C-alpha positions in Angstrom: 134.7 68.7 75.1 137.5 71.0 76.4 139.2 69.5 79.5 141.2 72.0 81.6 143.6 71.2 84.4 142.1 71.0 87.9 143.5 74.4 88.8 142.1 76.0 85.8 138.7 74.4 86.5 138.8 75.9 89.9 139.6 79.3 88.4 136.7 79.1 85.9 134.3 78.0 88.6 135.2 81.0 90.8 135.2 83.4 87.8 131.6 82.3 86.8 130.4 83.9 90.1 132.2 87.2 89.3 131.6 87.8 85.6 131.5 91.6 85.9 134.9 91.8 87.7 138.6 91.2 87.1 139.5 88.1 89.1 142.9 88.4 90.9 143.7 84.7 91.4 146.5 84.1 93.9 149.3 81.9 92.7 152.3 82.0 95.0 153.6 85.6 95.1 151.5 86.8 92.2 147.8 87.5 91.4 147.2 86.0 88.0 144.5 86.7 85.4 143.5 84.5 82.5 141.5 84.5 79.3 139.7 87.8 78.5 140.6 89.3 81.9 144.3 88.9 81.0 143.9 90.5 77.6 142.0 93.5 78.9 144.1 94.0 82.1 147.3 93.9 80.1 146.1 96.8 78.0 144.6 98.8 80.8 147.5 98.3 83.3 150.2 98.2 80.6 151.7 94.9 81.7 153.1 92.0 79.7 150.6 89.5 78.3 151.9 86.0 78.4 150.3 82.5 78.1 150.0 79.3 80.0 149.4 75.7 79.5 145.9 74.9 80.8 145.6 71.2 79.7 144.2 72.0 76.3 145.7 72.1 72.8 146.2 75.8 72.8 147.8 77.9 75.5 145.6 80.5 77.2 146.3 84.3 77.7 147.7 85.1 81.1 149.1 88.2 82.9 149.9 88.9 86.6 150.9 91.4 89.2 153.1 90.9 92.3 150.9 90.6 95.4 153.0 93.1 97.4 152.3 95.9 94.8 148.8 94.8 93.9 147.1 97.8 95.6 148.3 100.2 92.9 147.0 98.0 90.1 143.7 97.4 91.8 143.3 101.2 92.4 144.0 101.9 88.7 141.3 99.4 87.6 138.7 100.7 90.1 139.4 104.3 89.2 138.5 103.4 85.6 135.1 102.0 86.7 136.0 98.3 87.0 135.5 95.8 89.9 138.2 93.6 91.2 137.6 90.2 93.0 140.5 89.2 95.3 140.9 85.4 95.3 143.2 84.1 98.0 144.5 80.7 99.1 142.5 79.7 102.1 144.6 76.7 103.2 148.3 76.0 103.7 149.7 74.6 100.4 152.0 72.2 102.4 149.0 70.6 104.0 146.6 70.4 101.0 146.1 67.4 98.8 145.6 68.3 95.2 144.6 71.9 94.3 144.9 74.4 97.1 141.5 75.7 98.2 140.8 79.3 97.1 138.0 81.8 97.8 137.2 85.4 96.9 137.7 87.3 100.1 136.7 90.8 98.9 135.1 92.4 95.9 136.6 95.9 95.5 134.3 98.3 93.5 134.3 102.0 92.6 131.9 102.7 95.5 133.5 100.5 98.2 137.3 101.2 97.8 138.5 102.6 101.1 142.2 103.3 100.5 144.5 104.7 97.9 145.5 107.8 96.1 142.0 108.3 94.7 140.5 108.6 98.2 140.7 112.2 99.3 141.0 112.6 103.0 138.8 115.7 103.0 136.1 114.1 100.8 133.5 111.5 101.4 133.4 108.5 99.1 129.8 107.4 98.9 128.1 104.4 97.4 124.4 104.7 96.8 121.2 102.7 96.3 118.0 103.8 94.6 114.5 102.4 94.5 111.6 103.8 92.6 108.5 104.6 94.8 106.5 106.2 92.0 107.0 108.1 88.8 108.2 111.2 90.7 109.5 109.7 94.0 112.7 107.7 94.4 114.0 106.3 97.7 117.7 107.0 97.9 120.3 105.8 100.4 124.0 106.4 100.5 126.9 105.5 102.8 130.7 106.0 103.0 132.2 102.6 103.7 135.4 104.2 105.0 133.8 106.4 107.6 130.5 104.6 108.3 128.3 107.7 107.6 124.9 106.6 106.2 122.0 108.7 105.0 118.6 108.4 103.2 116.5 110.9 101.4 113.3 110.9 99.2 114.2 112.3 95.9 111.3 114.1 94.3 111.2 114.8 90.5 111.8 111.3 89.1 114.8 110.1 87.2 116.1 113.6 86.3 116.3 114.5 90.0 118.0 111.2 90.8 120.7 112.0 88.3 121.1 115.4 89.8 121.6 113.7 93.2 124.3 111.4 91.8 126.1 114.4 90.5 125.8 116.5 93.7 127.3 113.7 95.8 129.8 112.5 93.2 128.5 109.0 93.4 130.7 106.5 91.5 128.5 103.4 92.0 124.7 103.0 92.3 123.1 99.8 93.5 119.8 99.1 91.7 117.3 96.4 90.8 117.0 95.3 87.2 113.9 97.5 86.2 115.7 100.7 87.3 118.9 99.5 85.7 117.2 99.2 82.4 115.8 102.7 82.7 119.0 104.6 83.5 121.8 102.6 82.0 122.6 105.2 79.3 122.4 108.2 81.6 124.6 106.4 84.2 127.2 105.6 81.6 127.3 109.3 80.5 127.8 110.3 84.1 130.5 107.7 84.7 128.4 105.9 87.3 128.8 102.1 87.7 125.4 100.3 88.1 125.5 97.2 90.3 122.6 94.8 90.7 121.3 93.7 94.1 118.0 91.9 94.1 118.1 90.9 97.8 117.7 92.8 101.0 119.5 92.3 104.3 117.3 90.4 106.8 115.3 92.4 109.3 117.1 90.8 112.2 120.6 91.7 111.0 119.8 95.3 110.0 117.2 96.4 112.6 119.7 98.7 114.4 120.6 100.4 111.1 117.1 101.3 109.9 115.0 101.6 113.0 114.7 105.4 112.7 113.8 105.4 109.0 110.3 106.0 107.4 109.0 102.7 106.1 109.3 103.7 102.4 113.1 104.2 102.9 113.9 100.9 104.8 114.0 98.7 101.7 116.6 100.8 99.8 118.8 100.9 102.9 118.5 97.1 103.3 119.6 96.6 99.7 122.6 98.8 100.1 123.6 97.0 103.3 123.2 93.6 101.7 125.4 94.7 98.7 128.1 96.1 100.9 128.2 93.0 103.1 128.1 90.7 100.2 131.0 92.4 98.4 133.2 93.3 101.4 132.7 90.0 103.3 133.7 91.5 106.7 132.2 93.3 109.7 130.0 96.3 109.1 130.1 97.3 112.8 131.3 100.8 112.0 128.3 101.6 109.7 126.2 104.1 111.6 122.4 104.0 111.7 120.9 105.5 108.6 119.8 109.2 109.1 116.7 110.4 107.3 117.4 113.8 105.8 114.3 115.9 105.6 114.7 118.2 102.6 112.5 120.9 104.2 115.1 121.5 106.8 117.8 122.2 104.2 118.5 124.8 101.6 118.3 122.8 98.4 120.6 123.6 95.6 120.6 121.4 92.5 123.8 120.3 90.8 123.5 122.8 88.0 123.2 125.7 90.4 126.1 124.4 92.5 128.2 124.3 89.3 127.0 127.8 88.2 127.8 129.2 91.6 131.2 127.3 91.8 130.5 126.1 95.3 132.9 123.1 95.2 134.3 123.0 91.7 135.4 125.8 89.3 133.7 126.0 85.9 136.9 126.7 84.0 139.6 124.5 85.7 137.3 121.9 87.3 139.4 122.1 90.5 138.8 123.7 93.9 140.7 127.0 93.3 138.3 129.8 92.7 135.4 128.1 94.5 133.6 128.9 97.7 135.1 125.8 99.3 138.6 127.1 98.4 137.9 130.3 100.3 136.3 128.6 103.3 138.5 125.7 103.9 140.7 126.6 106.9 140.0 123.2 108.5 143.0 121.3 109.9 141.5 117.7 110.1 140.3 115.4 107.4 137.1 115.0 109.3 136.6 118.8 109.4 137.2 119.0 105.6 134.5 116.5 104.9 132.1 118.1 107.3 132.6 121.5 105.6 131.8 119.9 102.2 128.7 118.4 103.6 127.5 121.7 105.0 128.3 123.3 101.6 126.2 120.6 99.8 123.4 121.0 102.3 123.1 124.5 104.0 120.3 124.7 106.6 116.8 126.1 106.1 115.9 126.1 109.8 116.3 129.4 111.4 116.9 128.1 115.0 119.7 125.7 113.8 121.3 128.4 111.7 121.4 130.9 114.6 122.8 128.2 116.9 125.8 127.8 114.5 126.2 131.6 114.2 126.3 131.9 118.0 129.2 129.5 118.2 131.1 131.3 115.4 130.6 134.6 117.2 132.0 133.2 120.4 135.0 131.8 118.6 135.6 135.1 116.9 135.6 136.9 120.3 137.9 134.3 121.9 141.0 134.6 119.7 143.5 132.9 122.0 141.1 130.0 122.7 140.5 129.6 119.0 144.2 129.7 118.2 145.0 127.1 120.9 142.2 124.8 119.7 143.4 124.9 116.1 146.9 123.8 117.3 145.4 120.9 119.3 143.2 119.8 116.3 146.3 119.6 114.1 147.4 116.6 116.2 144.1 114.8 115.7 144.1 112.1 112.9 141.1 110.9 110.9 139.1 109.3 113.7 136.2 108.2 111.4 138.4 106.3 109.0 140.5 104.8 111.8 137.3 103.5 113.3 136.4 102.1 109.8 139.7 100.3 109.6 139.2 98.8 113.0 135.8 97.4 111.9 137.2 96.2 108.6 140.1 94.4 110.2 142.8 96.2 108.2 144.0 98.5 111.0 147.7 98.3 111.8 149.8 99.1 114.9 150.6 102.6 113.5 146.9 103.3 113.0 146.2 102.4 116.7 149.1 104.7 117.8 147.4 107.5 115.8 144.1 106.7 117.4 145.7 106.9 120.8 147.5 110.2 120.1 144.4 111.7 118.7 142.3 110.8 121.8 145.0 112.2 124.1 144.2 115.7 122.7 140.6 115.6 123.7 141.0 116.5 127.4 143.0 119.6 126.4 140.4 120.5 123.7 137.6 120.1 126.3 139.5 122.2 128.9 140.0 125.1 126.4 136.3 125.1 125.5 135.0 125.0 129.1 137.5 127.5 130.4 136.5 130.0 127.7 133.5 130.9 129.8 131.3 131.2 126.7 128.0 129.3 127.0 128.1 127.8 123.5 131.7 126.7 123.8 131.1 125.2 127.3 128.3 123.1 125.9 130.5 121.9 123.0 133.2 120.9 125.5 130.8 119.1 127.8 129.6 117.0 124.9 133.1 115.7 124.1 133.7 112.1 125.1 137.3 111.7 126.2 137.2 107.9 125.6 139.5 107.4 128.5 139.1 103.6 128.5 140.4 103.4 124.9 143.3 105.7 125.7 144.2 103.6 128.7 143.9 100.3 126.8 146.1 101.6 123.8 148.6 103.1 126.1 149.1 99.8 127.9 149.0 97.7 124.7 150.7 99.5 121.8 154.4 100.6 121.7 155.3 104.3 121.1 156.5 103.8 117.5 155.0 100.5 116.1 156.1 99.3 112.6 153.6 99.4 109.7 153.2 95.6 109.5 151.6 93.8 112.5 153.6 90.7 111.7 157.1 92.2 112.2 156.8 92.3 116.0 157.4 95.3 118.4 153.7 96.3 118.1 152.6 95.1 121.6 154.2 96.9 124.5 156.3 95.0 127.2 154.2 94.3 130.3 150.9 93.8 128.4 151.1 90.0 128.4 153.1 87.8 130.7 153.6 84.9 128.3 154.8 87.4 125.6 157.3 88.9 128.0 158.7 85.5 128.8 159.2 84.6 125.1 160.7 88.0 124.4 163.0 87.6 127.4 164.2 84.2 126.1 164.8 85.6 122.6 166.6 88.7 123.8 168.7 86.8 126.4 169.6 84.2 123.8 170.8 86.9 121.5 172.9 88.5 124.3 174.3 85.0 125.0 175.4 84.8 121.3 177.2 88.1 121.5 179.0 86.8 124.5 179.8 83.5 122.8 181.3 85.3 119.9 183.6 87.2 122.2 184.5 83.9 124.0 185.3 82.1 120.8 187.6 84.9 119.6 189.5 84.7 122.8 189.8 80.9 122.7 191.0 80.8 119.1 192.8 84.1 118.9 190.9 84.8 115.6 189.9 88.5 115.9 187.6 88.4 112.7 185.7 85.3 113.8 182.0 86.1 113.8 178.7 84.5 114.7 175.9 85.2 112.1 172.4 84.1 111.1 170.4 83.6 108.0 166.9 82.1 107.5 168.2 79.0 105.5 171.1 77.8 107.7 170.3 79.4 111.0 173.1 80.5 113.4 176.7 79.7 112.4 180.4 80.4 113.4 182.2 81.9 110.4 186.0 81.6 110.1 188.0 82.8 107.0 190.0 80.1 105.3 193.3 81.9 106.1 192.5 81.5 109.8 191.2 77.9 109.9 194.6 76.6 111.1 194.2 78.5 114.3 190.9 76.9 115.2 190.4 73.7 117.2 188.2 71.9 114.6 187.5 69.0 117.0 185.0 71.4 118.7 183.4 72.5 115.4 181.0 70.8 113.0 181.1 72.1 109.4 177.8 73.6 108.3 178.5 75.5 105.0 181.5 76.2 102.7 182.0 79.6 101.1 184.6 80.8 98.6 186.7 82.4 101.3 185.3 81.1 104.5 183.9 78.1 106.4 180.9 78.1 108.6 180.6 75.8 111.6 178.3 75.1 114.5 178.8 73.7 118.0 176.5 71.5 120.1 176.2 74.5 122.5 175.1 76.8 119.7 172.6 74.3 118.4 170.8 74.1 121.7 170.7 77.9 122.0 169.6 78.3 118.4 166.5 76.1 119.1 165.6 78.1 122.1 166.0 81.5 120.4 164.3 80.7 117.2 161.4 78.9 118.9 160.9 81.8 121.3 161.0 84.3 118.5 158.6 82.4 116.3 156.2 81.9 119.3 156.6 85.5 120.3 155.6 86.8 116.8 152.6 84.4 116.6 151.4 85.4 120.1 151.9 89.1 119.4 149.7 88.8 116.3 147.0 86.9 118.2 147.1 89.6 120.9 146.8 92.3 118.4 143.7 90.7 116.7 142.2 90.2 120.1 142.8 93.9 120.9 141.3 94.9 117.6 138.1 92.9 118.4 137.9 94.6 121.8 138.1 98.0 120.2 135.1 97.3 117.9 132.8 97.8 120.9 134.1 101.4 121.2 133.5 102.4 117.6 130.2 104.2 118.1 131.8 106.4 120.8 134.8 107.2 118.6 132.4 108.1 115.7 130.3 110.4 117.9 133.5 112.1 119.1 134.7 112.5 115.5 131.4 114.2 114.5 131.8 116.7 117.3 135.5 117.3 116.6 134.7 117.8 112.9 132.0 120.4 113.7 134.4 122.3 116.0 137.0 122.3 113.2 134.4 123.8 110.8 133.3 126.5 113.3 136.9 127.5 113.8 137.4 127.6 110.0 134.3 129.9 109.7 135.7 132.2 112.5 139.1 132.4 110.8 137.7 133.2 107.4 135.2 135.7 108.8 138.0 137.6 110.6 140.5 137.4 107.7 138.0 138.7 105.1 136.0 141.2 107.3 132.7 139.3 107.2 129.8 140.3 109.4 127.1 138.4 111.2 123.8 138.1 109.2 120.4 138.3 110.8 117.3 136.5 109.8 113.6 137.3 109.9 110.3 135.4 109.1 109.4 137.5 106.1 110.6 137.3 102.5 112.4 140.6 102.0 116.2 140.6 101.5 118.5 143.4 102.4 122.3 143.3 101.7 124.2 146.5 102.1 127.8 146.6 100.8 127.7 143.0 99.6 130.8 141.5 98.1 131.6 138.4 96.1 134.0 136.7 98.5 135.9 134.5 96.0 136.4 137.3 93.4 137.5 139.6 96.2 140.2 137.1 97.3 141.3 136.5 93.7 141.7 140.3 93.2 144.1 140.2 96.2 145.1 143.7 96.9 142.9 145.3 94.3 139.8 147.0 95.6 136.5 145.1 95.1 133.5 147.4 94.5 130.7 146.5 97.0 127.0 146.7 96.1 123.7 146.7 97.7 120.8 144.4 97.0 117.4 145.3 98.4 114.4 143.1 97.6 111.2 144.0 99.5 107.7 142.5 99.5 106.6 145.2 97.2 109.7 145.0 94.9 111.1 141.5 95.0 112.2 141.2 91.3 115.2 142.9 89.9 115.9 143.4 86.2 119.6 144.1 85.8 121.0 145.8 82.6 124.4 147.0 81.7 127.2 146.2 79.3 128.9 142.8 79.0 131.9 142.4 81.3 130.4 145.0 83.7 129.8 142.5 86.5 126.1 141.6 86.2 126.8 137.9 86.7 129.2 138.5 89.5 126.6 140.7 91.3 124.0 137.9 91.0 126.4 135.2 92.2 127.4 137.3 95.2 123.8 137.6 96.4 123.4 133.8 96.2 126.8 133.1 97.9 125.9 135.4 100.8 122.7 133.4 101.2 124.6 130.1 101.1 127.2 131.3 103.6 124.5 132.7 106.0 122.5 129.5 105.9 125.6 127.4 106.5 126.0 129.3 109.7 128.9 131.5 108.6 129.4 135.2 108.6 129.0 137.0 105.3 130.9 139.5 103.1 128.8 142.6 103.5 128.3 145.7 105.7 124.8 144.5 106.7 122.7 141.5 105.8 119.1 141.0 106.8 117.8 137.8 105.2 114.8 135.6 104.9 115.1 131.8 105.1 115.5 130.6 101.5 114.2 127.1 100.7 115.9 126.7 97.3 118.3 128.4 95.0 118.1 128.1 91.3 120.6 129.6 88.9 120.8 129.9 85.1 124.2 131.5 84.7 126.8 131.0 82.0 126.7 129.3 78.6 127.8 125.7 78.0 126.9 122.9 75.6 126.2 119.5 77.0 128.0 117.5 74.3 127.5 114.2 76.1 123.7 114.6 76.0 123.9 116.2 72.5 122.3 119.4 73.8 123.1 122.9 72.6 123.8 125.9 74.8 120.3 127.1 74.3 118.7 123.7 75.1 120.8 123.5 78.3 119.6 127.0 79.1 116.0 126.1 78.6 116.2 122.8 80.5 117.8 124.5 83.5 115.2 127.3 83.4 112.4 124.8 83.2 113.8 123.0 86.2 113.9 126.2 88.2 110.5 127.5 87.2 108.8 124.1 87.8 110.3 123.5 91.3 110.6 127.0 92.7 108.3 128.3 95.5 107.7 131.8 96.8 110.5 131.3 99.3 113.1 130.5 96.7 115.8 132.6 95.2 116.0 132.6 91.4 119.0 133.9 89.4 118.6 134.2 85.6 121.4 135.6 83.6 120.9 136.7 79.9 118.0 134.3 79.2 117.3 133.9 75.5 120.6 134.9 74.1 121.1 131.5 72.4 118.3 132.1 69.9 117.0 135.0 67.7 116.4 138.4 69.2 112.6 138.3 69.1 112.5 134.7 70.2 114.8 135.4 73.1 113.1 138.6 74.1 109.6 136.9 74.0 110.8 134.0 76.2 112.5 136.3 78.7 109.5 138.5 79.1 107.1 135.5 79.3 109.3 133.9 82.0 109.4 137.1 84.0 105.7 137.5 83.8 105.2 133.8 84.9 107.5 134.2 87.9 105.8 137.5 88.8 102.3 136.2 88.6 102.6 132.5 89.5 105.6 132.0 91.7 106.4 135.2 93.5 110.0 134.2 94.4 112.8 136.7 95.0 114.4 137.0 91.5 117.4 138.6 89.9 117.1 138.7 86.1 119.9 140.2 84.0 119.4 140.9 80.3 121.0 142.5 77.3 117.5 143.2 75.9 117.1 146.8 76.9 113.6 146.8 75.6 112.6 144.6 78.6 113.1 147.5 81.0 109.7 148.8 79.9 108.2 145.9 82.0 108.8 148.0 85.1 105.6 149.8 84.2 103.7 146.6 83.7 104.9 144.3 86.6 104.3 146.0 89.9 107.0 144.1 91.9 109.7 144.6 89.2 112.5 147.2 89.6 115.1 148.2 87.1 118.8 148.5 88.1 121.9 148.7 86.0 125.6 148.1 86.4 127.1 151.5 85.6 129.7 152.3 83.0 131.0 155.5 81.5 132.7 156.5 78.3 136.0 158.3 78.4 137.9 159.3 75.3 135.9 156.8 73.2 136.6 153.9 75.6 134.2 152.3 78.0 135.2 152.3 81.7 133.3 149.8 83.9 132.4 151.2 87.3 131.0 147.9 88.7 128.5 149.8 90.7 124.8 148.8 90.7 122.5 151.8 90.5 118.7 152.2 90.2 117.1 152.5 86.8 117.9 151.0 83.4 121.2 151.2 81.5 121.2 153.9 78.8 123.3 151.9 76.3 125.0 148.5 75.9 128.5 149.5 74.9 128.8 146.4 72.8 131.1 148.0 70.2 133.3 149.4 73.1 133.7 146.0 74.6 134.7 144.6 71.2 137.3 147.3 71.1 138.6 146.3 74.5 138.9 142.8 73.2 141.2 144.2 70.4 138.9 143.3 67.6 140.4 144.6 64.2 140.0 148.3 63.7 138.2 147.7 60.4 135.5 145.7 62.1 135.1 148.3 64.9 134.8 151.2 62.5 132.3 149.4 60.3 130.2 148.3 63.4 130.1 151.9 64.5 128.7 153.1 61.2 126.1 150.3 61.2 125.2 151.1 64.8 124.6 154.8 63.9 122.4 153.7 60.9 120.4 151.3 63.0 119.8 154.0 65.6 118.7 156.4 62.9 115.0 155.7 61.9 114.7 157.6 58.6 116.3 155.4 55.9 115.1 152.2 57.4 111.6 153.6 58.0 111.2 154.2 54.2 112.2 150.6 53.4 109.7 149.3 55.8 106.9 151.5 54.3 107.6 150.0 50.8 107.3 146.5 52.3 103.9 147.3 53.8 102.6 148.8 50.5 103.7 145.6 48.7 101.9 143.5 51.2 98.7 145.6 50.7 99.0 145.2 46.9 99.4 141.5 47.2 96.3 141.2 49.4 94.3 143.1 46.8 95.5 140.9 44.0 94.2 137.8 45.7 91.1 139.0 47.3 90.2 142.3 45.7 90.1 145.5 47.7 86.4 145.4 48.0 86.7 142.1 49.8 88.3 143.7 52.9 86.1 144.3 55.9 86.2 147.7 57.7 88.2 146.1 60.6 90.8 144.7 58.1 91.1 148.1 56.4 91.6 149.7 59.9 94.4 147.2 60.7 96.1 147.8 57.3 95.9 151.6 57.8 97.5 151.4 61.2 100.2 149.2 59.9 100.9 151.6 57.0 101.2 154.5 59.3 103.3 152.7 62.0 106.9 153.7 62.5 108.2 150.1 62.9 111.9 150.9 63.4 111.0 153.6 65.9 109.0 151.1 67.9 110.6 148.9 70.6 110.2 145.1 70.3 107.9 145.1 73.4 105.7 147.8 72.0 105.6 146.0 68.6 104.5 142.8 70.3 101.8 144.7 72.2 100.5 146.4 69.0 100.5 143.1 67.1 98.4 141.6 69.9 95.9 144.5 69.8 95.6 144.2 66.0 95.0 140.4 66.2 92.3 140.9 68.8 90.7 143.6 66.7 90.4 141.2 63.7 89.2 138.3 65.9 86.5 140.3 67.5 84.9 141.1 64.1 84.7 137.5 63.0 
């Protein structure tokens, strides 16, 4: 049996409770790791792997990091999806007998980390919990530990929709029970989501205030998430706000695929924010405002009254330029109130944080005054709803110095006059130091030694230092030797000893009392956290409204109007992001008119002509409008859209092993399955990932299904020109095309959307623009002319038909054919196949099949 040292037994006992985490075990000034943790951590963190005697025959692997720089190492591990358990000494080593007592004081996980370079000030960092209610319904809760924001939602659509939700909110950690863990482990790994088990729920008594406004079916998932956060963080959750129930019917729902296709928050090419709608819109000046803007982009509204309330505020801010400009300057001086409140609750707030809180709150009266004095009803209401938190400002002004240090243990955090006892101790310490300065001057005069000095260090305390060359001038009967140096001697006097005791005792007591006073102040502030969070929410909204006004003015946006019907009218619409990217180049605006009678649009035109951009701009205008922002158009009269689905762009999903065409079909299936008549559907080049006839048949079938079964407003672009014939068959379908012209053998894109179908695709011309080799271009032109000429190909097809007839007669005999079969063969023989469009051919084939079946 292996017998480890008592310390190693303690380590193994603690590690057994945190098997899925790296255990940072405090030993002096280092956090040490042992066994497999040490081997893995040394590789991940690129630190030296050593070994240690643990009381056994063989030494065990070991590595460590200094405690003062541990944050960076912890952040590296957590960013890679690992958990880190922080194990501290919980008793004074000087007073302990045997092994110093140690406990884990916090488990830092990918979803609960609150500080570091990976935490973006303008982004929420959510941890989530999920619980299956039925095959298709999942209870979902998520919260940001750093800000306290907490929400719940019922996810419809089963596991697939749950994964979409994780992608949309950029969830790094999901808390689940074992059955759900087994179901989604593989998918979660592919998404980079850490699954954490929690089989218990927080007691009703402890979490009543957090869940009282939730539907019953969502309370369990919220309790599990709270239990996990409390168990891992081991500290106050007083800043966690009551969970909000998000009703999806009140929001414009956009799945993660559509958000990606529309490049709302992340560009498809670079994966960063440049080139996204967020990049265009973000003129916010506070971290809170940046997060609120992202939330509104994730979840635009689908409630007309709420949308129009937002638009009214933006209108007033647009009209009040000077008020808006002054407000923006004031907001620049407001720090992140939400995360400051979170630090207060967590107990890791410092003096500098409280100074930032104080300075932020000092801006509120001026912000309030600007809003109220504007005379605008919407702005007055915003101002009246701002809580100045005067008690907090007064408390912090009285308690915290103007420029406190980072550490709360260095002193000079608490202001003079806040506490009488602290003032006395500080006075004793300061007066003692003044006395020492005076003593130094006095000793120089008595001895005549001008370079005599009185110094201090932590080991020897205060001392009188005299260089060896000057010792003969000193009266050594007054001095007691304390330390000998190479070129000097250090002494002390009875008088200095007495003063030293007073000074050091006062300083030590002063620092201890100051720390206690700070902790007491921090506890007092916890009661004000809900007020600070409510104020932060209002400030962040104001920041977003100002951002909307600034963007609308800068890019010439106009106010959209809404109606209760389903028709959509955009006159002179523009793609706002593309327009900004073009900079000084002129963007060609386009109209989009969808009426109750004609609410489906089939868009044709050459590749690169702007079909996808046109479709995206319609969706972005809807998103902007339902966020409550002005839109890039000359006129926009819009319905309230409940969902946007897009199938734009081509990409393989290599992780899931799915081809471009499979991704296209899955996204299309998701849209068609979930869309309603109040949705907006955008389908770009459906069917291009398979053969021509397959793709064309799928595209037509989808359009017919949407037309007959769903009835949603739909934009459908295609390179199958044959599909334009559907305008005669589907009454609500209209053909439009993105125009292009040919000049000197070259295609010129006009980027203008006009009524009717495109006359040609210009595919060879586009290849020429791409500088394809001349030999390929010339050969393609010859082939194109042959394909467009029916005669030679028609003869080949006629031979094939005769051969098929002869083969039939060989097997069955000509006399065996019925009259109906003879009629079908005769029609086939006479048919000009290459002069028939694919749609016409499919229709003829259907008629022939029905003719044969009817005679059986």
